[in-house]
N, C-alpha and C positions, 0 to 999 in steps of 0.2 A: 504493500500500500504506500509506503514511503516513497519508493521509486516512482510509482505511478503519479503520486501527488507532485513530486518534483518535476516530472515531465510536463504536467498539464497546468500548473499554476506558476506564477512568477514570484509570489510571496514566499516568506520563510517556511520551510518544512523542517521541523525539529523533532527528531526521533532518538537523539542520543540521551543517555541517562541523566546527564547534568541538566539539560533543557527540560526533560519530562519532570524531573524533580522540582524544578522551579514552578511548575504548574500543578503540582500534586496537592497543594494546600490553598485555602483561602483564609478568611479571618475567623473561621471556626476552629474547633479542635480536631478536625478530621484531616486525614491525608490518604489520598488514593492516587496511585501512580497511573497516569494516562498512557495509552498506547503511543500517542504522539501528539504534536501540536502543529497547527497551521496558522500562519498570520497572513491572511489574504490581502492583496493590494486593492482589489475591487470586489464589489458585491457579487459579480458574476463568478469570481474565483471562489468566494465563500460558498456559493451554491454548488459550484463544481466539486468542492471538497465534500460537501454534504452528499452529493450523488455518488462520489467514489467510495465514501465510507459505507453508504447504503449497499452498494454493490458488493463490498467486501464483508458485509455483515458486522460492521463496527458501529457502535453507538456514537452519538455526537453531542457534545456539550458546548453551547455558545458561551463566551466569556467576555466581560468588559474589564472593569478595574480589578476584579478578583477580590472584592472586599466583603463578600457575603458572610454573614455571621453563622449561618446554619448549614453550611456545606453544600449550597446549591450549585457551586461552580466547580466541584470536583467529581470526577468519574473515571472509569478505567478505559474509556474509549478515546475518541479523537476530540481534543479541545480546539475550538476555533476562536482565536483571539481577534476581536473586532476593534480593539482600542487604538491600534497603531495607525491604521490607514483609513478606516471607515468612520470618520469623525467630522463630517461636514454638515453645514446647514444647506439643504437642497433648495429650499424656497422660504421666503418670508413675506407675510402679508401684514404690514405694519398697521394699516387701518383696521383690518379684521382681527388683529391680535392673534395670529396663528403662525406656525412655522412647521416645516417638514424637515426632519433631520435623519441622518444615518444613526444607527444604534450605538456606534462606538464613540459618539461625541460626549465629552465630559461636561457635567453640569456647570461648573464654574466657567469653562471655556465658552459654553453656549451663552451664559449670562453676560460674559464680557462683551461678546459680539452684539447682544441684544441691547445692552445698556445705552449705547449711542442713539438708539431709537426710543429710549424712554420705557423700555419693556424688560420684563424678566420672567423666568419660569420659576414659580414660587415653591415647588416641592423641595424645600431647602434642607436636604439631608446633611448630617454632620460630616459625611465623607464627600462633600460636594467637590472637593479639589481633585478627586479621582474617580468618583462614581459616574458611570456612563448612563445615558438615557435608556439604552437597551436593558441594562441591568436593573435600573430603577423600575422600568415597566415590568420586567420579569418578576420582581419582588413586590410590586405595588407599594413602592416606597411612600413615606408619609412626610417626614420632615417636622421641624419644630413649630411651624406655623399653620398646621393643618386645621386648627380651630377656625381660621379665616379662609384658607384657600383650598382645603380638602386634600385628598390623597392623589397619588399618581393616576389612579383610575378616574378621578373627577376631572383631571386635566389632560387626559388622552382622548383625542377626537377620533383618531383612526390609526390602524396599523396596516402595513403591507407585509406579507409574510409568505414563506414557502412551507407547505405541508411536508411531512416526512417523505412522501413519494415524489416530491419535486413540483407539485402543483402550486402555482402562484395565485394569490388572491388578496383582495383588499377587504379588511375587516373594519367596518364602520357602522354608522347608524342605518338601520333598515326598518321598513314597516313590517308588521307581523305577517302580512301576506306576501312579502318580498316582491311586491309589484314594482318597487323602485330600485331593485337590486340589478346591477349590471354584471354580477359575478358569472363566471362560467358554470356549466352544468354541475360539475362535481362539487364546487364550492357552494353553489346555491343549494344543492341537496344537503350538504353538511349543515348549512344554516337552518334549513327546514327541520332537520333532525334535532338540532339543538333547541330551537324554539318549541318544538313539540315536547321535548324533555322538560323545558321550563314550564310549559302549560300543565303537564302531567304532575309535576312535583311541586307546584306553586304552594300548596298548603304545607307540605313538609318543609319546604325552604323557609316559609314564614314562621313556622313553629320552632325551628331548630337553628337558624342562623342568628348569631348574637346581635343584639340591638345596640351596638356601639360602633362609632365611626372607625375606630382602630381594629378592624377585623379583616385580616389578609390571609387567613387560613383556608386551605382547600381551593377548589375552583369557584369562581364567582358565578354560581348558578343563579343567584338572584338577578343577574343582568339579563336572564332569559325569560323571566316570568312576565305575564301579560298585564302588569300593573300600569304600563304605559302603552300608548298606541305604537310607539317605535322603540326598538331595542338596539343598543350599540354592541355589535359583535366583538369589537375590539376589547370590550371590558371583560370578556371571557378569557382573552389571552393575557390581559394584564394580571399579574400575580401568578401566572401559570409556570414560572420558573424554567422556561425553555423546554417544557415537556410536551407542548401541543403543536408548536409551529416555530419556524426559524425566522425571526423578525428581520426585515430588510429596510423598512422606513417607519418612522413614527411621526404622526401629526399631533402637535401640541397646542393647547390653549395657553395664551400668554396674558400677562397682567401688567398694569402700569407699575413702574418701579416705586419702591417706598422712598418718599422724599424726606419725611420727618419722623423722628422716633423719640420716645421717652421711656426710660426704664425705671421701674421701682423694684429695688432689691428688698424683699420682705424677709425680715429676720425672725426666727423662731427658736425659743429655748427648748422646745419639745418637738420631736419629729412627728409624733401623732397629731399634734395640733396643727402642724404645717399641712399635713395631708388632709385634715378635716377642713382647713381653711380654703383649700383649692376650689371647692364647689361654690364658695361665696365670691371669691376673687374673679371668677370668670363672668360674673354678672355685670362687671364693668366693661365687658366686651373688649378685652385685650386680644391681640393676635397670637399671643403665646404666654403660657405660664410654665416655666421650666424649673425643675428641682435641681439643686446642688446640695448634697448632704455633707455631713461633718467629715466623712472619710475623704471625699473628693477635695474639700477645702484644705485639709491637712496635707494631702499629697501635692496639691497645687502649690502650697507654700514651699515645698521642697524642690520645685522645678523652676530653674532660673527664669525661664521666659514667662512664667505665670505668677511668680511671687509679687511683682509690683501691682498686678491686677487685683490679686486677693487683698493686698494691703489697702488699695484704694476703694474697693467696693464692699468690703466686709467689716462690720463693726462688732467688736467683742468676740465671743466664742460661741456662735450659734450651733445648734444641733442640725439645722437645715435652713436654707434660704430658698425662696421662690422668686425667680426673676420674672417680673410681670412686664410685658412689652406692649406699649401702645404705639400705633402707627397710622393715625388718621392724617388726612391731607393737610389739615390746619394744625400747626404746632401748638397754637393756643388751646385747641381741643385736647391735645395730648397732655399738656401741662395741667389742664383742669382735671383730667382723669387721674393724674398723679396725686393731686390734692384729694380727690375722692377716695383714692386708694389708702392714703394715710388716715382719712376719716373712717373708712371701713375697718381698717386694722384696729383702730381705737374702739369702734362699735363692737368688734369681736372680742374686746377685752384685753388687747395686747398693749404693753407699754414698756419703755426702756428700763423703768425702775421696778417692774413687777418681779415676782418670784419666777423661777425657771419655766414652769409650765405655761405661763402667760407672758413670759418675757419676750419682747420683740418690738419691731417698728419697721419703718421704711427708710432706706437710703436712696435718695433720688439721684439718678444718673442722666444728665442731659447733654453731656459733652460727647460728641460723636466718636472721637477716637477711643474713649474709654468704653463706650457702648460696643464698638467693634471688637475691642479686646475681650470684653466679657463674653461676647458671642463666640469668639475663637476659643476661649477657655471652655465654655459649655460644649462646643462642638468637639473638642478634644477629650470629652469626658471618658469615653471608652478607653482611650490610650492612657489617660491620666490614671484611671483605675488599674490598668495593667502594669503600671510602673513599679509595683512592689517587687523588690529584689529578693525574692524568696521562691522556693519550689512551688508553693501554693499560689494560685492566681485567681482572680475573679473569673468565673467560668460562665459562658453564655449558653443557657438552655431553657431557663424560665425567664429569658432576657426581657421580653416585652409583652407580657400578658397585659390585657386591658380590662378594667372593670368600670362600671358606672361610678361617676364621681362621688355620690353619697356614700359609697362603700369603700372608698380608697383608703381611708384611715384604718378601718377595721381590717381590710385585706392586708395592708403592709404590716400591721402589728402581728397578725396571725402568721404571716409569711416569715417574719423574723423568729417567731416561736418555732416554726418548722425547722428553720436553719439551726437554731440552738439545739433542738432535739437530736440533730445529726452532727453535733459537735463543730459547727462552723458559724460564721456570721456572713452577712452580705453587704454589698454596696448598692446604693440606689441613686439614680439621677434621671433626668430627662423630663418627659412630657406630662407634668401634673395636670395640665389643662384638659388632657384627654384621658386621664386615668390610666396612662400607659407609661409605666416606669421601667427603666432599664435596670433590672435586678440581677445581681451576680453574686452567688455564694462563692466564698474562697475555698478552692479545692485543689488538690494535687492529683491530676489525672494519670500520673505514673503509678499511683498506688491503687490496688484493687479495692481497698476499703473505701476510698474516696469515690471511686467509680460507682460502687454500690450505693453510697450516700447520694450521689447525683441522681441515680435512678429513683430512689425513694423520695427525694425532694421533689423531683418532677411530678411523680404521681400524686403527691399530697398537694402540691401547688396547683396543679390542674384541677384537682377536686375542689379547691377553694374557688377557682375561677368559674367552674360550673355552678357552684352554689350561688355565686353573685351574678350569674347570667352574663358573664363577660366572655372575652375571646382569649384563647391560649396563644394566639399568634397575632400580635397587634401591630407589627411594623416590619420586622426583619424576615418574615416569611417562614416557610416550613422546612424545606431542605431535608437533611438527614436527622435533624434534631427533633422536629415536632410532627412530621408526617405520620409517624407510628401512632400518634394519639388521636388521630381524626375520628376514629370510630367512637371513642369515649366522649368526644366533644360534640360531634355532629349526629351521631347515631349510625346504625348499620345501614339503613336504607340510603342515606345521603352519600355515604362512602361508596356504596355500590354504584350510585350515580356518578361519582367522581371517576370510578374505574371505567364506567361505560363511556364517559367523555374521552378519557385517555385512549381507549381502544378505538373509538370512532375516528379520532384525529390521527392516531399513530399506532395502527394495528400491530406492527412488528416491533414496537418498543425501541425505535431508533433514537428518539430525542430525549436525552437526559433522564433515563429511567431511574427509578428508585427514589424519586422526589414526589411528594403529594400522595401518590398511590403506590402500593406494593413496595413500601419502604422497608429497609432493614431495621432492626432494633436500634434505638438511639445510642445504646451503650455497647454496641458491638465493637469490642476493642481492636479487632483486626482492621478497622477503618480509622482508628485514632492516629493522630500525629505521633503520640507516644504509645506505641503498641506494647503488648506484654513483654516482648523480647527486646524492647528499646534499651540500648546500653551505650554508654560512651566510655571507652577504655581510657585509662589514665594517660594524660598528655604531659609532655615536658614543655612548659611555657617559660618565657623569660620576663614578661611584664607582670605587674601586680594586678590580679583580678579578684582580690579577696573580698570585694564588696558583693560578690555574687556566689551562689552555691555551685556545686558540681565539680566535675573533673577539671584537670589543668589549673588547679588553684582558683577555680571559679570561671575560667574561660567558657566552659560549657554553659553556665548560667547566663553569662553575658550574651552569648550567641542566641540562646533560647528566649531572651527578652523580646525578640521580634515576634509580634502577634499577628503579622501579616495584614494589618489594617491599611497599609498602603499610603500613609501620609507622605512618604518619600516620592510618590508618583505625581505630586502637584506640579503644575506646569508654569506657574507664576507665583511671585511673592517669595521672599526669603531667598535661600541659596539652594537648598536640597531639592532634587539631586541633579547636579549639573550634567552628568553623563546621560541620565535618563532623558532629560529635556532635549538633549541633542539626538539621541538614537531612538527613543520610545521603546526600547527593548527591555523585557523583564530581566534579562541577564545583567543589564547595566543600571539597575536600581538597587538601593540599599536592601530592600526586602528580598530581591532575588539573590543577592550575595549572601545575606544572612541565612536564607533557606539552604543554599548550597553548602555553606559552612556547617550547618546543623546536620545535613545529610552526610557530609564528609566525615565529621568527627564521630558519628554514630555508625560508621561502617556501611552505610546504605549506597555509597557510590564506589565501593570496591576498596581494596587495600591501598594505602599511601595516597588517598584522594586529596588530603590536605595540601600536599606539596606537588600535586600533579600538574601537568601542562594545562589540563582543563580548568583547574582552579586558578592558575595564572591568567588564563583567558577570561575567567569570570571576574577577576579583580583588575584586569588590564586598564579599564577606563575609569576606575576609581581614582580620583585626583587627590584624595586625602584632604578634602576641603574642610572637614570636620563639621560641616553643616548638620549632618545627622546627629552628631553629639548634642547639638543645641536645639535643633528643630524637630527631631523625632521625640514625641512626647514620652516615650519609654527609654530614651537615651541610648539607642543602639549606636555605638561608636565604631563605625566601620573603618575609619582611619586608623584607630588603634588596633583593631582586629587585623587589618592588612599588615601592619608591622609584624605581628605575631606570625602570620602565615608566611611572609617573606623570610622571616628567620628560619622557619621550618624548611622552606625551599632551599635556602643557602646551606642548611645542615645536610640536606640529602643530595643536592645537585651541585653545590659549590657556587662560585661567583662567575658571572660573565664579565667580559671586558667592559661592557656598558656599566655594570654595577660598580666595578672598580673605579672607573673614571668619575662616576657620580659620587659614590660614597666617600672616596678618599680625597676629594677636592680640598678640604682644609689642610690636608697633610702635604700636598704638593703645590699648593697655591703660591707659597713663598718662592719656590724654585722657578715656577712658571713666570712669576713677576720679574725675576731677574733676567729672564730670557724672553721677555714679552714679544718682541718681533717674531721670534721663532715659534713661540707658543701660539701666536695668532695666525701663523701661515696657513693653517687649515681653512680659515675663512676666505682667504684670497685665492685658493687653488681649487678649481672644480674637480681635479683628480683626487686631491686629498678629501674633499667633501664626499666623493663617491666611496673612497676607501673607508672613511669613518662610518658611512652608512652601512657598508657591507660587513665590516668586522666589529664595529662598536654599537651598531644600531642607532646611530645619531643621524637624524634626517639631513640629507644634503640640501633640503630646502630652507634650512635654518642657519643663520649666522650665530655662532656661539658668542656669549659675552666676551668682550675683548679684555685680555689681561693688560695691565699697565704697570710700569716700573715705579710710578710715584704712589704706591699704596699708602693708605692712611697709617701714620705713626704719630701718636700724640706727642706734643712737644715735651711734656713732662707727665709724671704720674697724676698730677693734680693741677688744674688751672682755675683761674677765677679768683675773686676776692677771698682771702683767708677767713674772713668773718661771715661769709655768705652761707646760706643753707646748703647742706651737703647733698650731693646726688652722684650716683655712679652711672656712667655712660657705658653701655654694653656695645662695643665695637664689633658687630657681627662680621662673619667671613665675607658675605656678599657685598655689603657696603664698603668694607675695608679694602677689598681687592679690585672691585669693579667701579664703584661710584663713591669715591671718597668725598665728593662734594657734599653728600648728604650728612656725613659725620662732621665735616668742617662747619656746615651750616648749623647743625645741632649744637656744637660747641659755642658757636657765635651767639645763638639764641639764648642758651642757658647762662652764658657769662653776662650777656646783656641784661638778663633778668636778675643778676646779682648772686648767682649760685656758684658754689665751690664744686667743680666737676672733677670727679676721680675717674681715671681710666686704668683700672688695675691690670697688673701683669701677672702671669702665672707664677705660682710659688717656686716652681722649678722649670728649667728649660727656657728657651726663647720663643718657641712657637706660640703665636697669639691664641687667646682663649676662643673656644667654639662651643656651641650648644649641642653638637652632634647630630643635627637634623639630617644632614646628607647621609650619615651612616644609617639612621633609622629608615630612610627612604629606600635603602638597599637591603634592609633586613639584618644589618650588622649591629645588633643590639649591644653586644659586649663592647664594641668600639665606641658606640654612642655613650655608654655608661662611663667609659674611660674619659671621654671628653668632658662630660658633665661633672665628673669627680674633680677634674682640674678647675673647672669653672666655679664649682661650689667652694672649693678651698680658697679661691681668690675673693669671692663675693661674700662669703658667710660672715667675715668679721664686720663688714659694713652693715649687712642685714641685722646682725646681732645688736647693733646700736640704732636700728631704725632708719638707716639711710635707704631711700628708694633706689631701685635699680631700673634704669630707663633704657629702652632699646628702640631702634628705628625699624628694623625688619620684623613685621608681626609674627611670621612663622618661627623666627628664632627666639624672640623675647617670650612668646607665649608657650614655647617648649618648657620654659621654666615654671609655668603655671599648670602644665598638663603632663607631658611625658616624664618630666623629672620625678614627679610623685609616683609614677609607675615603676621607676627604677631605683629610687631611694626613698625611704620613709623616716629617715633620721631627722633630728631637730634642725641641723644646719640646712638640709635640703628644703625642709618645710619653711624655714625662715626666708631663704632665697626666693622660693616661689611666692610667699606672701608679700614680699616687697617688690616683686617684678611688675613694672608698669610700662605700657607703651608710652612713647614720647607725648602723645596727645593726652592720654589719661593723666600723666603727671602734670602737664600744664593746666588742664582743667581743674584738677584738684587744688593746685596752687592758686589759680584765679578765684575759685569759689571761697578759698580761705582768706582772700585779700592779700596774698603774698606775691602775686605776679604783677610786675610793673614793666611792661615792654612798650617802648616808644615805637609805634608802628605807623607806616605810611601806606598810601594807596598804591597798589601794583597793577590792578586790572579791574574792569567793571564786573566781569563774570568768571565763574569757575565751575567746571563739572568735576565730580569726584566719584571715583570707583573705589568701593570698599574691598579690602582683602578679606578672603573667606574666613580666615582665622580671627580677624577683628570682629566679624559679625558673629562667629560662633561663641566668642567670649564676651559679647556685649561691649566691645571696645571700639565700635565704629562711631557711635554717637559723639564721643569726644572729638573725633576728627572734624565733624561738622561744627561743633562748638568752637574749637580753636580757630578754624578758618573764618568764622564770623567775627573774630576779634580784629581782622584786617579791615581797615576803614574802606567803605564803599564797595566791598566785594560781595556780589550776589552769588550765593553758593547753591548749586543744584546737585543732588545725588543721582547718579545713574542707577536706575532700578535693574541691577545686574546680578546674575548668579556668578559662578566662578569664571575668571577670565580665560580659563582653559590652558594656561601655561603650567601652573602648578609645579614649580621647580623644574625637574628634569622631564616631566611628563610631555610638555610641549615640544621637546627636542627629539623625542623618540621617533624613529622611522615608522614604527607601527602605530603610533598614537598621534602623529602630527595632524592627520585629518580630523580626528576627534577633537583635538585641541582647538582647531580653527572653527569647527562647528559650534563648540561651546561659546567661543568669543563672538561669533556672528549672531547668536541669539538676541543679544541686546547691547553688549558693550561696544563692539566696533561700530555698529550703525550709529550709536549715540555720539561717539567721538567724531565720526566723519561729518555728522550734521552740525557739529559745533563750529562757531565762527572762529577764524584763525586767531583772533585776539583773545579768545576765551582760554583761560588756563585749564589744562588737563592735569588732574592731581590723582596720584595713586601711591600708596605707601609701599606696596609690595614690589620687590625687585622683579619678580616674574611678571607681575601685572604691567609694569612699565615696559618691559621688553615685548610683551604681547601687543600692547598698544602701538609701540614703535613699528613692529613688524607688520601688523595688520592694518594700521591706519596712517602710518608715516607721520605720527605726531609725537613730540616729546612730552612725556608725562613727568611731573615733578613730585618729589616727596614733600610733605607738609613742612618739614624742617627748612627746605630750600625756599619755599614760599614765604615763610616767616622771616628768613634771613634777607630776602629781597625786600620785604616790607620794612625791616629795620634800616636797610641801606637807603630806601626811598625817604624814610623819615629823617635820617641823618642828612641826606642831600638837601631836603627841604629846609631843615633847620639851618644848615650852613648858608643856603641861599637867602633865607630870611635875615640871618645875622649880617650877611654882606650888604643887603639892601638897607638895613638899619644903619650900618656903618657909613654907607655912601650918603644916605640922607642926613646923617649927623654931621 
């Protein structure tokens, strides 16, 4: 089948074990190895793949972002990934507020394109940055604002789809007599059979389908009943999880964008009281009421990107908060409702000075940026909950049951009692306005006892839901988790109807079998990610992974932190994941790499997989930007993991010439500088360029940074006024040997500010200090540790007395705050890391303390700034903007860019050059080319500056040089003014 697919389609055909492993999981706890994967370039190719699979007797599972919580997108047949190519808006009717899209389009991408027309698609799921419309239709997704806008079903006008036998049809609104249907005979007959079923089973459907909006379980048979003169056949396919037809187009209903918002963060000292209050708060007609519980607040405080949001929005120590959102056209109306919300909370007996059960009140949020940040935090709820660094994790299986609001408080209280009876507790958050909470008991599914507890909890929880006449599947679908329980929820007769529908659409069981009907047991461990025989043999690791459990000193636990929710697949905003943004390949996203690592260390990819060529291919485009460390809500640090894997590769395969040239740069840089013309000969010789490409893997298309004989050497160990505040300047290898102007400028600025600047020398030897970063990039961890030992010995005495250590190259300076702690945990190393600051962080700290006095003059009207990835990862980029705004008259604009793509040696690699340029062309280089020639281009990273020079033929400046230029201008202006005064005198 693989050979046939490869002959007949031009898209990717992936049948190797590493590729199949990356598609064996979704955001559920299941793992099923597919036969193969196809990534079609056109819909015709997708349908051709379906036809070939049908001929070969292989089942087919369509897939979008792969973020399903219930195992909908895993199966042992052929996976067809529609997200890479089939992601376009096919037509848009602005006046009619409708559009037709391909199923692989991501929700955020769709809404970015609609925004300029004043429209949006409002089924705003928390995974909007990677969820595809096809997947959302398959699940009947709901989103946080369904109280106002409804579910996916309510906003889907029609679908075009292929049946399993290849018959194409349009599924839309039809009259019951089908007199207005233009469908072909076979599709028309199918419609007739479905409408007859709806007529025949109308009473049974009315009696047993839950009367709550959040009901996505089973097939939507209620769409077929004769309650209306017309029925929308698309609504039967919505929520069918790819089991009835293969969607090719989706027609959507659009809404005007929300222009004004106001949030009220209602605080409660009692979780029960919060749940009981929800039924009253919805009477003010908000568009959403979202729960954030105590556990999520506590975890958020421990995550760097969310801590400021919690501090700004949360008062005291609540058991729960309900975020109530108003979004009327008139902001005055929203503000009036905020006042009513405060009054209502008072009427319900809540006050800030009350005892815990009735403690509470409202924190009003009207500032748009904070509103967006709160929305981001709430949307990240699932991943925040999963950030526990322990074997047990919150598990999704009673994830989104929905009950009528009057019963919500009692339901959640009794559910917590169920958890306690089975020796665990749960986390709860999400859609209080709909009685649909995301509830996750903490379990370790590697343990048989916890699997049995999961089963018992599921049965007891679903019994509660039945008692309250709710829905056991309220948002995230059925999949492998809940399909088994349909008979107890809907009754035997309706489940027989579900089977009849499946057989009528797909008699041979080709389309995603095992979901909704004829499902396996939800606790069938052979289908789990952690199967009964899952083992990770002891690993020899070199970095400190002790914050995590498992083999390799915790390396196993760090790898297993990835829950497959796919936040790394976002296409805009932040940095993560630059390689995925360039290629759209699952191989090149943090999630794909983490899955591959997990499969490798657990022996599922064969012996020695961790150091194999396939693993190197998996990690090849990882630029170690560290964005995942900061932006992944569970903190999967792929840059650090890559170092560990490279070390394993070096141990088993040795060093390549390329690795030696890159890694040992600090050791031979001094000699190269002494013979700079000879060392730079390669750049001038086409023959040498070709030889370097062939034998060292360095692209002939790149000029290497030029060595120079006048490397930076400080005039003395210390410069500046002896009475000034002390600061250590870390003269990193890159600026020292390639761009000494930056270090000269930094000295000029620091001395002008009145500081006593120390440039320490190593305790022994004459070779300058180095952070070891180049060694880390080659997997030479012991060599890197040696370099850091020398550096700590020189810097520790200063750190011990509180002297800040300031660096210009972000990747080098921030090594002291990151990798150093993974190589040494002694007090000297901790002190050095604690006192390490980027140049701009130091200046901002001094300015805010009133200690920075720099006479600055105007140097330009405008500047555009590109942030180094590591600056963004460590929250160190904002100070860059703040410092530049000290320059008089300078308008500073930040380029919304991901990684520049150079990433140290990455951009020079013969096999990574193209990927490097693709990353740069996403936003950085186009922005630089658009800039006026008089606009300053600013970038702190050595690699970033070289990429900008190579790709846009513009010189980019370090902030230190801009400030030095500003000092020079001020000095010139001062002299000019003095001269004029003298001449006038």
